[in-house]
PDB file as gemmi writes it, atoms N, CA and C in Angstrom:
CRYST1    1.000    1.000    1.000  90.00  90.00  90.00 P 1                      
ATOM      1  N   UNK A   1     268.591 165.403 233.721  1.00  0.00           N  
ATOM      2  CA  UNK A   1     268.056 166.985 234.385  1.00  0.00           C  
ATOM      3  C   UNK A   1     268.695 167.961 233.682  1.00  0.00           C  
ATOM      4  N   UNK A   2     267.843 169.186 234.308  1.00  0.00           N  
ATOM      5  CA  UNK A   2     268.711 170.376 233.362  1.00  0.00           C  
ATOM      6  C   UNK A   2     267.972 171.474 234.578  1.00  0.00           C  
ATOM      7  N   UNK A   3     268.468 172.427 234.971  1.00  0.00           N  
ATOM      8  CA  UNK A   3     268.735 173.275 236.339  1.00  0.00           C  
ATOM      9  C   UNK A   3     268.140 175.138 235.773  1.00  0.00           C  
ATOM     10  N   UNK A   4     266.737 174.793 236.472  1.00  0.00           N  
ATOM     11  CA  UNK A   4     265.784 175.926 235.620  1.00  0.00           C  
ATOM     12  C   UNK A   4     265.974 177.121 236.745  1.00  0.00           C  
ATOM     13  N   UNK A   5     266.001 178.179 237.417  1.00  0.00           N  
ATOM     14  CA  UNK A   5     266.101 179.788 237.484  1.00  0.00           C  
ATOM     15  C   UNK A   5     264.893 180.013 237.973  1.00  0.00           C  
ATOM     16  N   UNK A   6     264.334 180.354 238.876  1.00  0.00           N  
ATOM     17  CA  UNK A   6     262.537 180.411 239.020  1.00  0.00           C  
ATOM     18  C   UNK A   6     263.081 182.155 239.296  1.00  0.00           C  
ATOM     19  N   UNK A   7     263.404 184.041 238.998  1.00  0.00           N  
ATOM     20  CA  UNK A   7     263.460 184.479 239.907  1.00  0.00           C  
ATOM     21  C   UNK A   7     261.718 185.360 240.092  1.00  0.00           C  
ATOM     22  N   UNK A   8     261.511 185.563 241.315  1.00  0.00           N  
ATOM     23  CA  UNK A   8     260.180 185.601 241.989  1.00  0.00           C  
ATOM     24  C   UNK A   8     260.046 187.164 241.152  1.00  0.00           C  
ATOM     25  N   UNK A   9     259.361 187.905 240.868  1.00  0.00           N  
ATOM     26  CA  UNK A   9     259.465 189.102 240.715  1.00  0.00           C  
ATOM     27  C   UNK A   9     257.907 189.707 241.701  1.00  0.00           C  
ATOM     28  N   UNK A  10     258.276 191.382 241.432  1.00  0.00           N  
ATOM     29  CA  UNK A  10     256.486 191.825 242.116  1.00  0.00           C  
ATOM     30  C   UNK A  10     256.714 193.210 241.942  1.00  0.00           C  
ATOM     31  N   UNK A  11     255.653 193.897 241.886  1.00  0.00           N  
ATOM     32  CA  UNK A  11     255.781 195.763 241.532  1.00  0.00           C  
ATOM     33  C   UNK A  11     255.860 195.732 242.985  1.00  0.00           C  
ATOM     34  N   UNK A  12     256.125 197.162 243.571  1.00  0.00           N  
ATOM     35  CA  UNK A  12     255.946 197.832 244.714  1.00  0.00           C  
ATOM     36  C   UNK A  12     254.389 198.393 244.285  1.00  0.00           C  
ATOM     37  N   UNK A  13     254.150 198.217 245.644  1.00  0.00           N  
ATOM     38  CA  UNK A  13     252.713 198.083 245.848  1.00  0.00           C  
ATOM     39  C   UNK A  13     252.321 199.566 247.527  1.00  0.00           C  
ATOM     40  N   UNK A  14     252.554 200.500 246.850  1.00  0.00           N  
ATOM     41  CA  UNK A  14     253.024 200.707 248.981  1.00  0.00           C  
ATOM     42  C   UNK A  14     251.322 201.506 249.360  1.00  0.00           C  
ATOM     43  N   UNK A  15     250.451 201.120 248.407  1.00  0.00           N  
ATOM     44  CA  UNK A  15     249.085 200.872 249.259  1.00  0.00           C  
ATOM     45  C   UNK A  15     248.431 199.993 249.684  1.00  0.00           C  
ATOM     46  N   UNK A  16     249.570 198.772 249.399  1.00  0.00           N  
ATOM     47  CA  UNK A  16     249.192 197.325 250.181  1.00  0.00           C  
ATOM     48  C   UNK A  16     248.913 197.040 251.828  1.00  0.00           C  
ATOM     49  N   UNK A  17     249.230 196.446 252.435  1.00  0.00           N  
ATOM     50  CA  UNK A  17     250.057 196.564 253.941  1.00  0.00           C  
ATOM     51  C   UNK A  17     248.417 196.152 254.055  1.00  0.00           C  
ATOM     52  N   UNK A  18     249.351 194.471 253.837  1.00  0.00           N  
ATOM     53  CA  UNK A  18     249.067 193.025 254.260  1.00  0.00           C  
ATOM     54  C   UNK A  18     248.819 193.223 255.764  1.00  0.00           C  
ATOM     55  N   UNK A  19     247.652 192.283 256.930  1.00  0.00           N  
ATOM     56  CA  UNK A  19     247.163 192.365 258.203  1.00  0.00           C  
ATOM     57  C   UNK A  19     248.727 191.151 258.450  1.00  0.00           C  
ATOM     58  N   UNK A  20     248.763 191.008 259.634  1.00  0.00           N  
ATOM     59  CA  UNK A  20     249.147 190.134 259.998  1.00  0.00           C  
ATOM     60  C   UNK A  20     248.940 188.536 259.921  1.00  0.00           C  
ATOM     61  N   UNK A  21     247.419 188.148 259.921  1.00  0.00           N  
ATOM     62  CA  UNK A  21     247.397 187.178 259.157  1.00  0.00           C  
ATOM     63  C   UNK A  21     247.353 186.404 257.955  1.00  0.00           C  
ATOM     64  N   UNK A  22     247.667 187.938 257.225  1.00  0.00           N  
ATOM     65  CA  UNK A  22     247.766 187.531 255.578  1.00  0.00           C  
ATOM     66  C   UNK A  22     248.902 186.767 254.958  1.00  0.00           C  
ATOM     67  N   UNK A  23     250.084 187.309 255.720  1.00  0.00           N  
ATOM     68  CA  UNK A  23     251.318 187.533 255.875  1.00  0.00           C  
ATOM     69  C   UNK A  23     251.842 187.038 255.478  1.00  0.00           C  
ATOM     70  N   UNK A  24     251.359 185.930 257.454  1.00  0.00           N  
ATOM     71  CA  UNK A  24     251.204 184.634 258.202  1.00  0.00           C  
ATOM     72  C   UNK A  24     250.499 183.364 257.374  1.00  0.00           C  
ATOM     73  N   UNK A  25     249.517 183.779 256.213  1.00  0.00           N  
ATOM     74  CA  UNK A  25     248.913 182.892 255.746  1.00  0.00           C  
ATOM     75  C   UNK A  25     250.171 182.950 254.146  1.00  0.00           C  
ATOM     76  N   UNK A  26     250.245 183.353 253.749  1.00  0.00           N  
ATOM     77  CA  UNK A  26     251.295 183.950 252.955  1.00  0.00           C  
ATOM     78  C   UNK A  26     252.899 183.121 252.692  1.00  0.00           C  
ATOM     79  N   UNK A  27     253.363 183.825 254.095  1.00  0.00           N  
ATOM     80  CA  UNK A  27     254.835 182.320 254.252  1.00  0.00           C  
ATOM     81  C   UNK A  27     254.106 180.941 254.284  1.00  0.00           C  
ATOM     82  N   UNK A  28     252.985 180.248 254.992  1.00  0.00           N  
ATOM     83  CA  UNK A  28     252.646 179.081 255.259  1.00  0.00           C  
ATOM     84  C   UNK A  28     252.744 178.655 253.770  1.00  0.00           C  
ATOM     85  N   UNK A  29     251.753 180.040 252.764  1.00  0.00           N  
ATOM     86  CA  UNK A  29     251.769 178.591 251.357  1.00  0.00           C  
ATOM     87  C   UNK A  29     253.357 178.964 250.997  1.00  0.00           C  
ATOM     88  N   UNK A  30     254.511 179.805 250.687  1.00  0.00           N  
ATOM     89  CA  UNK A  30     255.006 179.765 250.635  1.00  0.00           C  
ATOM     90  C   UNK A  30     256.706 178.680 251.205  1.00  0.00           C  
ATOM     91  N   UNK A  31     256.077 178.535 252.454  1.00  0.00           N  
ATOM     92  CA  UNK A  31     256.865 176.812 252.866  1.00  0.00           C  
ATOM     93  C   UNK A  31     256.060 175.379 251.743  1.00  0.00           C  
ATOM     94  N   UNK A  32     254.274 175.616 252.079  1.00  0.00           N  
ATOM     95  CA  UNK A  32     254.171 174.029 251.240  1.00  0.00           C  
ATOM     96  C   UNK A  32     254.638 173.980 249.915  1.00  0.00           C  
ATOM     97  N   UNK A  33     253.982 175.561 249.241  1.00  0.00           N  
ATOM     98  CA  UNK A  33     255.088 175.252 248.086  1.00  0.00           C  
ATOM     99  C   UNK A  33     257.059 175.593 248.294  1.00  0.00           C  
ATOM    100  N   UNK A  34     257.510 175.599 248.473  1.00  0.00           N  
ATOM    101  CA  UNK A  34     258.878 175.261 248.340  1.00  0.00           C  
ATOM    102  C   UNK A  34     259.153 173.699 248.988  1.00  0.00           C  
ATOM    103  N   UNK A  35     258.728 173.480 249.755  1.00  0.00           N  
ATOM    104  CA  UNK A  35     258.172 171.249 251.210  1.00  0.00           C  
ATOM    105  C   UNK A  35     258.251 170.727 249.342  1.00  0.00           C  
ATOM    106  N   UNK A  36     257.179 170.621 249.264  1.00  0.00           N  
ATOM    107  CA  UNK A  36     255.951 170.272 247.794  1.00  0.00           C  
ATOM    108  C   UNK A  36     257.503 170.237 246.949  1.00  0.00           C  
ATOM    109  N   UNK A  37     258.368 171.137 245.829  1.00  0.00           N  
ATOM    110  CA  UNK A  37     258.994 171.038 245.295  1.00  0.00           C  
ATOM    111  C   UNK A  37     260.399 169.929 245.791  1.00  0.00           C  
ATOM    112  N   UNK A  38     261.023 170.250 247.051  1.00  0.00           N  
ATOM    113  CA  UNK A  38     261.862 169.676 248.006  1.00  0.00           C  
ATOM    114  C   UNK A  38     261.784 168.042 246.924  1.00  0.00           C  
ATOM    115  N   UNK A  39     260.466 167.951 248.489  1.00  0.00           N  
ATOM    116  CA  UNK A  39     260.058 166.394 248.052  1.00  0.00           C  
ATOM    117  C   UNK A  39     259.816 166.006 247.020  1.00  0.00           C  
ATOM    118  N   UNK A  40     259.107 166.260 246.383  1.00  0.00           N  
ATOM    119  CA  UNK A  40     259.886 165.729 244.528  1.00  0.00           C  
ATOM    120  C   UNK A  40     261.356 165.532 244.572  1.00  0.00           C  
ATOM    121  N   UNK A  41     262.437 165.929 245.114  1.00  0.00           N  
ATOM    122  CA  UNK A  41     263.576 166.275 244.861  1.00  0.00           C  
ATOM    123  C   UNK A  41     264.109 166.733 243.218  1.00  0.00           C  
ATOM    124  N   UNK A  42     263.821 168.278 243.946  1.00  0.00           N  
ATOM    125  CA  UNK A  42     263.304 168.901 241.994  1.00  0.00           C  
ATOM    126  C   UNK A  42     264.333 170.137 242.748  1.00  0.00           C  
ATOM    127  N   UNK A  43     264.111 170.264 243.885  1.00  0.00           N  
ATOM    128  CA  UNK A  43     264.839 171.581 244.469  1.00  0.00           C  
ATOM    129  C   UNK A  43     266.456 171.950 244.366  1.00  0.00           C  
ATOM    130  N   UNK A  44     266.948 172.087 243.355  1.00  0.00           N  
ATOM    131  CA  UNK A  44     268.829 172.197 243.444  1.00  0.00           C  
ATOM    132  C   UNK A  44     269.036 172.794 243.652  1.00  0.00           C  
ATOM    133  N   UNK A  45     268.704 174.694 244.763  1.00  0.00           N  
ATOM    134  CA  UNK A  45     269.386 175.147 245.761  1.00  0.00           C  
ATOM    135  C   UNK A  45     267.672 176.170 246.120  1.00  0.00           C  
ATOM    136  N   UNK A  46     268.422 176.058 247.023  1.00  0.00           N  
ATOM    137  CA  UNK A  46     266.761 176.690 247.750  1.00  0.00           C  
ATOM    138  C   UNK A  46     267.041 179.257 247.884  1.00  0.00           C  
ATOM    139  N   UNK A  47     267.907 179.337 246.229  1.00  0.00           N  
ATOM    140  CA  UNK A  47     267.939 180.365 246.051  1.00  0.00           C  
ATOM    141  C   UNK A  47     268.031 180.960 247.764  1.00  0.00           C  
ATOM    142  N   UNK A  48     267.683 182.909 247.633  1.00  0.00           N  
ATOM    143  CA  UNK A  48     267.551 183.315 248.971  1.00  0.00           C  
ATOM    144  C   UNK A  48     266.141 185.297 248.017  1.00  0.00           C  
ATOM    145  N   UNK A  49     265.877 185.529 249.136  1.00  0.00           N  
ATOM    146  CA  UNK A  49     265.953 187.097 249.014  1.00  0.00           C  
ATOM    147  C   UNK A  49     266.858 187.948 248.186  1.00  0.00           C  
ATOM    148  N   UNK A  50     266.127 188.826 248.246  1.00  0.00           N  
ATOM    149  CA  UNK A  50     267.385 189.783 247.404  1.00  0.00           C  
ATOM    150  C   UNK A  50     267.204 190.928 248.339  1.00  0.00           C  
ATOM    151  N   UNK A  51     267.696 191.164 248.430  1.00  0.00           N  
ATOM    152  CA  UNK A  51     267.716 193.186 249.959  1.00  0.00           C  
ATOM    153  C   UNK A  51     267.214 194.188 248.351  1.00  0.00           C  
ATOM    154  N   UNK A  52     265.599 194.489 248.961  1.00  0.00           N  
ATOM    155  CA  UNK A  52     265.055 195.697 248.172  1.00  0.00           C  
ATOM    156  C   UNK A  52     266.121 197.473 248.173  1.00  0.00           C  
ATOM    157  N   UNK A  53     266.538 197.344 249.750  1.00  0.00           N  
ATOM    158  CA  UNK A  53     266.706 199.033 249.975  1.00  0.00           C  
ATOM    159  C   UNK A  53     268.943 198.843 249.720  1.00  0.00           C  
ATOM    160  N   UNK A  54     268.379 197.539 249.831  1.00  0.00           N  
ATOM    161  CA  UNK A  54     271.333 197.375 249.557  1.00  0.00           C  
ATOM    162  C   UNK A  54     271.076 196.751 247.566  1.00  0.00           C  
ATOM    163  N   UNK A  55     270.748 197.581 247.010  1.00  0.00           N  
ATOM    164  CA  UNK A  55     270.958 196.924 245.300  1.00  0.00           C  
ATOM    165  C   UNK A  55     271.919 198.949 244.492  1.00  0.00           C  
ATOM    166  N   UNK A  56     272.789 197.779 244.060  1.00  0.00           N  
ATOM    167  CA  UNK A  56     273.412 199.444 242.895  1.00  0.00           C  
ATOM    168  C   UNK A  56     274.020 198.715 241.324  1.00  0.00           C  
ATOM    169  N   UNK A  57     273.427 199.718 241.101  1.00  0.00           N  
ATOM    170  CA  UNK A  57     274.080 198.778 239.318  1.00  0.00           C  
ATOM    171  C   UNK A  57     274.870 199.643 239.112  1.00  0.00           C  
ATOM    172  N   UNK A  58     275.337 198.900 238.337  1.00  0.00           N  
ATOM    173  CA  UNK A  58     276.977 199.778 237.465  1.00  0.00           C  
ATOM    174  C   UNK A  58     276.356 199.765 236.195  1.00  0.00           C  
ATOM    175  N   UNK A  59     276.988 201.006 235.311  1.00  0.00           N  
ATOM    176  CA  UNK A  59     276.408 201.101 233.863  1.00  0.00           C  
ATOM    177  C   UNK A  59     278.179 200.728 233.651  1.00  0.00           C  
ATOM    178  N   UNK A  60     278.668 200.652 232.289  1.00  0.00           N  
ATOM    179  CA  UNK A  60     279.804 201.717 231.672  1.00  0.00           C  
ATOM    180  C   UNK A  60     279.570 203.185 231.678  1.00  0.00           C  
ATOM    181  N   UNK A  61     280.501 203.334 231.966  1.00  0.00           N  
ATOM    182  CA  UNK A  61     281.650 204.659 232.507  1.00  0.00           C  
ATOM    183  C   UNK A  61     281.583 204.783 233.793  1.00  0.00           C  
ATOM    184  N   UNK A  62     282.029 203.793 234.639  1.00  0.00           N  
ATOM    185  CA  UNK A  62     281.347 203.308 236.015  1.00  0.00           C  
ATOM    186  C   UNK A  62     280.581 205.259 236.318  1.00  0.00           C  
ATOM    187  N   UNK A  63     279.735 204.678 236.113  1.00  0.00           N  
ATOM    188  CA  UNK A  63     277.982 205.028 236.212  1.00  0.00           C  
ATOM    189  C   UNK A  63     277.445 204.209 237.621  1.00  0.00           C  
ATOM    190  N   UNK A  64     276.992 205.278 238.024  1.00  0.00           N  
ATOM    191  CA  UNK A  64     276.641 203.855 239.786  1.00  0.00           C  
ATOM    192  C   UNK A  64     275.527 204.326 239.751  1.00  0.00           C  
ATOM    193  N   UNK A  65     274.036 203.684 240.473  1.00  0.00           N  
ATOM    194  CA  UNK A  65     273.166 204.001 240.280  1.00  0.00           C  
ATOM    195  C   UNK A  65     272.438 203.346 242.101  1.00  0.00           C  
ATOM    196  N   UNK A  66     271.122 204.008 242.462  1.00  0.00           N  
ATOM    197  CA  UNK A  66     271.115 202.808 242.825  1.00  0.00           C  
ATOM    198  C   UNK A  66     269.719 201.896 243.295  1.00  0.00           C  
ATOM    199  N   UNK A  67     269.668 201.164 242.863  1.00  0.00           N  
ATOM    200  CA  UNK A  67     268.429 200.423 243.318  1.00  0.00           C  
ATOM    201  C   UNK A  67     269.156 199.056 241.577  1.00  0.00           C  
ATOM    202  N   UNK A  68     268.361 198.461 241.231  1.00  0.00           N  
ATOM    203  CA  UNK A  68     268.160 198.110 239.924  1.00  0.00           C  
ATOM    204  C   UNK A  68     267.442 198.117 238.890  1.00  0.00           C  
ATOM    205  N   UNK A  69     266.089 199.247 239.532  1.00  0.00           N  
ATOM    206  CA  UNK A  69     265.472 200.127 238.599  1.00  0.00           C  
ATOM    207  C   UNK A  69     264.624 201.138 239.084  1.00  0.00           C  
ATOM    208  N   UNK A  70     265.241 202.308 238.358  1.00  0.00           N  
ATOM    209  CA  UNK A  70     264.928 203.335 239.429  1.00  0.00           C  
ATOM    210  C   UNK A  70     264.154 204.267 238.176  1.00  0.00           C  
ATOM    211  N   UNK A  71     263.604 203.978 237.041  1.00  0.00           N  
ATOM    212  CA  UNK A  71     261.884 204.548 236.527  1.00  0.00           C  
ATOM    213  C   UNK A  71     261.208 203.271 236.755  1.00  0.00           C  
ATOM    214  N   UNK A  72     261.826 202.476 237.362  1.00  0.00           N  
ATOM    215  CA  UNK A  72     260.042 200.863 237.304  1.00  0.00           C  
ATOM    216  C   UNK A  72     259.610 200.437 238.677  1.00  0.00           C  
ATOM    217  N   UNK A  73     258.398 200.242 238.610  1.00  0.00           N  
ATOM    218  CA  UNK A  73     258.475 199.880 240.347  1.00  0.00           C  
ATOM    219  C   UNK A  73     258.168 198.835 240.422  1.00  0.00           C  
ATOM    220  N   UNK A  74     258.401 197.765 239.392  1.00  0.00           N  
ATOM    221  CA  UNK A  74     259.015 195.662 239.661  1.00  0.00           C  
ATOM    222  C   UNK A  74     259.947 195.983 240.040  1.00  0.00           C  
ATOM    223  N   UNK A  75     260.386 194.897 240.990  1.00  0.00           N  
ATOM    224  CA  UNK A  75     261.696 194.275 241.641  1.00  0.00           C  
ATOM    225  C   UNK A  75     261.678 193.039 241.793  1.00  0.00           C  
ATOM    226  N   UNK A  76     262.749 193.056 241.822  1.00  0.00           N  
ATOM    227  CA  UNK A  76     263.388 191.009 241.538  1.00  0.00           C  
ATOM    228  C   UNK A  76     263.421 191.034 243.577  1.00  0.00           C  
ATOM    229  N   UNK A  77     262.397 190.060 243.724  1.00  0.00           N  
ATOM    230  CA  UNK A  77     261.864 189.766 245.599  1.00  0.00           C  
ATOM    231  C   UNK A  77     262.927 188.938 245.581  1.00  0.00           C  
ATOM    232  N   UNK A  78     263.374 188.172 244.813  1.00  0.00           N  
ATOM    233  CA  UNK A  78     263.714 185.815 245.127  1.00  0.00           C  
ATOM    234  C   UNK A  78     264.341 185.134 244.458  1.00  0.00           C  
ATOM    235  N   UNK A  79     264.913 184.530 244.222  1.00  0.00           N  
ATOM    236  CA  UNK A  79     265.020 183.485 243.830  1.00  0.00           C  
ATOM    237  C   UNK A  79     265.425 181.996 244.062  1.00  0.00           C  
ATOM    238  N   UNK A  80     265.283 180.343 243.131  1.00  0.00           N  
ATOM    239  CA  UNK A  80     265.334 180.164 244.299  1.00  0.00           C  
ATOM    240  C   UNK A  80     265.856 178.727 242.734  1.00  0.00           C  
ATOM    241  N   UNK A  81     266.365 177.285 242.303  1.00  0.00           N  
ATOM    242  CA  UNK A  81     266.196 176.920 241.354  1.00  0.00           C  
ATOM    243  C   UNK A  81     266.010 175.450 240.836  1.00  0.00           C  
ATOM    244  N   UNK A  82     265.220 175.055 240.001  1.00  0.00           N  
ATOM    245  CA  UNK A  82     264.360 174.198 240.386  1.00  0.00           C  
ATOM    246  C   UNK A  82     265.028 172.827 239.226  1.00  0.00           C  
ATOM    247  N   UNK A  83     265.156 171.554 239.153  1.00  0.00           N  
ATOM    248  CA  UNK A  83     266.169 170.651 238.547  1.00  0.00           C  
ATOM    249  C   UNK A  83     264.948 169.658 237.974  1.00  0.00           C  
ATOM    250  N   UNK A  84     264.465 169.485 236.291  1.00  0.00           N  
ATOM    251  CA  UNK A  84     263.318 169.452 235.925  1.00  0.00           C  
ATOM    252  C   UNK A  84     264.134 168.274 234.703  1.00  0.00           C  
ATOM    253  N   UNK A  85     263.605 168.346 233.566  1.00  0.00           N  
ATOM    254  CA  UNK A  85     263.909 167.361 232.455  1.00  0.00           C  
ATOM    255  C   UNK A  85     263.672 168.830 231.883  1.00  0.00           C  
ATOM    256  N   UNK A  86     262.262 169.233 231.483  1.00  0.00           N  
ATOM    257  CA  UNK A  86     262.001 170.519 230.758  1.00  0.00           C  
ATOM    258  C   UNK A  86     261.426 171.403 230.849  1.00  0.00           C  
ATOM    259  N   UNK A  87     261.807 172.639 230.566  1.00  0.00           N  
ATOM    260  CA  UNK A  87     261.817 174.264 230.858  1.00  0.00           C  
ATOM    261  C   UNK A  87     260.205 174.267 231.105  1.00  0.00           C  
ATOM    262  N   UNK A  88     259.214 172.717 230.284  1.00  0.00           N  
ATOM    263  CA  UNK A  88     257.519 172.976 231.279  1.00  0.00           C  
ATOM    264  C   UNK A  88     257.487 172.499 231.538  1.00  0.00           C  
ATOM    265  N   UNK A  89     258.209 171.573 232.538  1.00  0.00           N  
ATOM    266  CA  UNK A  89     258.275 171.055 233.590  1.00  0.00           C  
ATOM    267  C   UNK A  89     258.205 172.632 234.840  1.00  0.00           C  
ATOM    268  N   UNK A  90     259.587 172.523 234.268  1.00  0.00           N  
ATOM    269  CA  UNK A  90     259.495 174.531 235.585  1.00  0.00           C  
ATOM    270  C   UNK A  90     258.124 174.948 235.773  1.00  0.00           C  
ATOM    271  N   UNK A  91     257.892 175.289 234.394  1.00  0.00           N  
ATOM    272  CA  UNK A  91     256.706 176.186 234.436  1.00  0.00           C  
ATOM    273  C   UNK A  91     256.019 176.001 235.024  1.00  0.00           C  
ATOM    274  N   UNK A  92     256.111 174.708 235.048  1.00  0.00           N  
ATOM    275  CA  UNK A  92     254.687 174.155 236.024  1.00  0.00           C  
ATOM    276  C   UNK A  92     254.633 174.055 237.762  1.00  0.00           C  
ATOM    277  N   UNK A  93     256.317 174.083 238.022  1.00  0.00           N  
ATOM    278  CA  UNK A  93     256.592 174.149 238.783  1.00  0.00           C  
ATOM    279  C   UNK A  93     255.561 176.063 239.451  1.00  0.00           C  
ATOM    280  N   UNK A  94     256.769 176.726 238.213  1.00  0.00           N  
ATOM    281  CA  UNK A  94     256.223 178.028 239.231  1.00  0.00           C  
ATOM    282  C   UNK A  94     255.248 178.331 238.252  1.00  0.00           C  
ATOM    283  N   UNK A  95     253.946 178.118 238.028  1.00  0.00           N  
ATOM    284  CA  UNK A  95     252.758 177.845 238.278  1.00  0.00           C  
ATOM    285  C   UNK A  95     251.502 178.099 239.423  1.00  0.00           C  
ATOM    286  N   UNK A  96     252.792 177.155 240.160  1.00  0.00           N  
ATOM    287  CA  UNK A  96     251.958 177.323 241.641  1.00  0.00           C  
ATOM    288  C   UNK A  96     253.181 178.304 242.712  1.00  0.00           C  
ATOM    289  N   UNK A  97     253.418 179.395 241.889  1.00  0.00           N  
ATOM    290  CA  UNK A  97     254.400 180.032 242.660  1.00  0.00           C  
ATOM    291  C   UNK A  97     253.687 181.277 244.100  1.00  0.00           C  
ATOM    292  N   UNK A  98     253.444 181.316 245.638  1.00  0.00           N  
ATOM    293  CA  UNK A  98     252.121 181.616 246.111  1.00  0.00           C  
ATOM    294  C   UNK A  98     252.508 183.101 245.771  1.00  0.00           C  
ATOM    295  N   UNK A  99     254.115 184.409 245.280  1.00  0.00           N  
ATOM    296  CA  UNK A  99     253.972 184.857 244.592  1.00  0.00           C  
ATOM    297  C   UNK A  99     253.067 186.057 243.539  1.00  0.00           C  
ATOM    298  N   UNK A 100     252.044 184.370 243.236  1.00  0.00           N  
ATOM    299  CA  UNK A 100     251.324 184.862 241.602  1.00  0.00           C  
ATOM    300  C   UNK A 100     249.724 185.116 242.999  1.00  0.00           C  
ATOM    301  N   UNK A 101     249.534 185.098 244.045  1.00  0.00           N  
ATOM    302  CA  UNK A 101     248.320 185.717 244.582  1.00  0.00           C  
ATOM    303  C   UNK A 101     248.531 187.168 244.606  1.00  0.00           C  
ATOM    304  N   UNK A 102     249.538 187.166 244.686  1.00  0.00           N  
ATOM    305  CA  UNK A 102     249.588 189.314 245.129  1.00  0.00           C  
ATOM    306  C   UNK A 102     249.976 189.430 244.291  1.00  0.00           C  
ATOM    307  N   UNK A 103     249.753 189.213 242.609  1.00  0.00           N  
ATOM    308  CA  UNK A 103     250.429 190.361 241.468  1.00  0.00           C  
ATOM    309  C   UNK A 103     252.038 190.030 241.179  1.00  0.00           C  
ATOM    310  N   UNK A 104     252.489 189.154 241.753  1.00  0.00           N  
ATOM    311  CA  UNK A 104     254.234 189.243 240.925  1.00  0.00           C  
ATOM    312  C   UNK A 104     253.288 188.556 239.971  1.00  0.00           C  
ATOM    313  N   UNK A 105     254.944 187.420 239.897  1.00  0.00           N  
ATOM    314  CA  UNK A 105     254.951 187.361 238.301  1.00  0.00           C  
ATOM    315  C   UNK A 105     256.235 186.501 239.026  1.00  0.00           C  
ATOM    316  N   UNK A 106     256.536 185.139 238.007  1.00  0.00           N  
ATOM    317  CA  UNK A 106     257.803 184.630 237.874  1.00  0.00           C  
ATOM    318  C   UNK A 106     258.416 183.913 236.452  1.00  0.00           C  
ATOM    319  N   UNK A 107     259.795 184.354 236.415  1.00  0.00           N  
ATOM    320  CA  UNK A 107     260.229 184.764 234.946  1.00  0.00           C  
ATOM    321  C   UNK A 107     261.460 182.990 235.175  1.00  0.00           C  
ATOM    322  N   UNK A 108     261.180 182.601 234.175  1.00  0.00           N  
ATOM    323  CA  UNK A 108     261.564 181.342 234.403  1.00  0.00           C  
ATOM    324  C   UNK A 108     262.801 180.632 233.092  1.00  0.00           C  
ATOM    325  N   UNK A 109     264.391 180.546 234.061  1.00  0.00           N  
ATOM    326  CA  UNK A 109     265.290 180.582 233.015  1.00  0.00           C  
ATOM    327  C   UNK A 109     266.027 179.388 232.828  1.00  0.00           C  
ATOM    328  N   UNK A 110     266.334 178.395 231.851  1.00  0.00           N  
ATOM    329  CA  UNK A 110     267.021 177.637 232.645  1.00  0.00           C  
ATOM    330  C   UNK A 110     269.098 178.225 232.072  1.00  0.00           C  
ATOM    331  N   UNK A 111     269.428 177.539 233.138  1.00  0.00           N  
ATOM    332  CA  UNK A 111     270.810 178.230 233.589  1.00  0.00           C  
ATOM    333  C   UNK A 111     271.888 177.162 232.000  1.00  0.00           C  
ATOM    334  N   UNK A 112     272.439 178.136 232.268  1.00  0.00           N  
ATOM    335  CA  UNK A 112     273.577 177.076 231.205  1.00  0.00           C  
ATOM    336  C   UNK A 112     274.833 177.012 231.442  1.00  0.00           C  
ATOM    337  N   UNK A 113     275.565 176.012 231.074  1.00  0.00           N  
ATOM    338  CA  UNK A 113     276.444 174.796 231.991  1.00  0.00           C  
ATOM    339  C   UNK A 113     277.715 175.158 230.932  1.00  0.00           C  
ATOM    340  N   UNK A 114     278.869 174.969 230.902  1.00  0.00           N  
ATOM    341  CA  UNK A 114     280.067 175.615 230.063  1.00  0.00           C  
ATOM    342  C   UNK A 114     279.817 173.800 229.451  1.00  0.00           C  
ATOM    343  N   UNK A 115     279.337 173.223 229.277  1.00  0.00           N  
ATOM    344  CA  UNK A 115     279.461 172.534 227.966  1.00  0.00           C  
ATOM    345  C   UNK A 115     278.049 172.405 227.473  1.00  0.00           C  
ATOM    346  N   UNK A 116     276.948 173.271 228.037  1.00  0.00           N  
ATOM    347  CA  UNK A 116     275.388 173.641 227.122  1.00  0.00           C  
ATOM    348  C   UNK A 116     276.607 174.424 226.115  1.00  0.00           C  
ATOM    349  N   UNK A 117     276.050 173.553 224.883  1.00  0.00           N  
ATOM    350  CA  UNK A 117     276.476 174.441 223.453  1.00  0.00           C  
ATOM    351  C   UNK A 117     274.653 174.294 222.507  1.00  0.00           C  
ATOM    352  N   UNK A 118     273.535 174.546 223.303  1.00  0.00           N  
ATOM    353  CA  UNK A 118     272.456 174.871 223.121  1.00  0.00           C  
ATOM    354  C   UNK A 118     271.701 176.501 222.424  1.00  0.00           C  
TER     355      UNK A 118                                                      
END                                                                             
């Protein structure tokens, strides 16, 4: 089995303010989705959400900027790591992610281990 990181990206949309009911449904959808991955024994690491307010980018020449993206309105919201046989299976898992229902996207990347020479 290989491991793939699913990186959750979303766009900053200052005009969209979900209602409490919409937030509860989104939370329930996430919990159900994560639970289904865990039930299949494919959840290698539950990951974490990533802060939007406390972030810095370090660039060559000791240049430090606020946040990972100063020009772009897209940010990384969090990640999990799944265990599957192929990237296609990881993409299948990602295609059911609730972030897709609110305009976000999921980047799928294989985790490369030291003994992986691909």
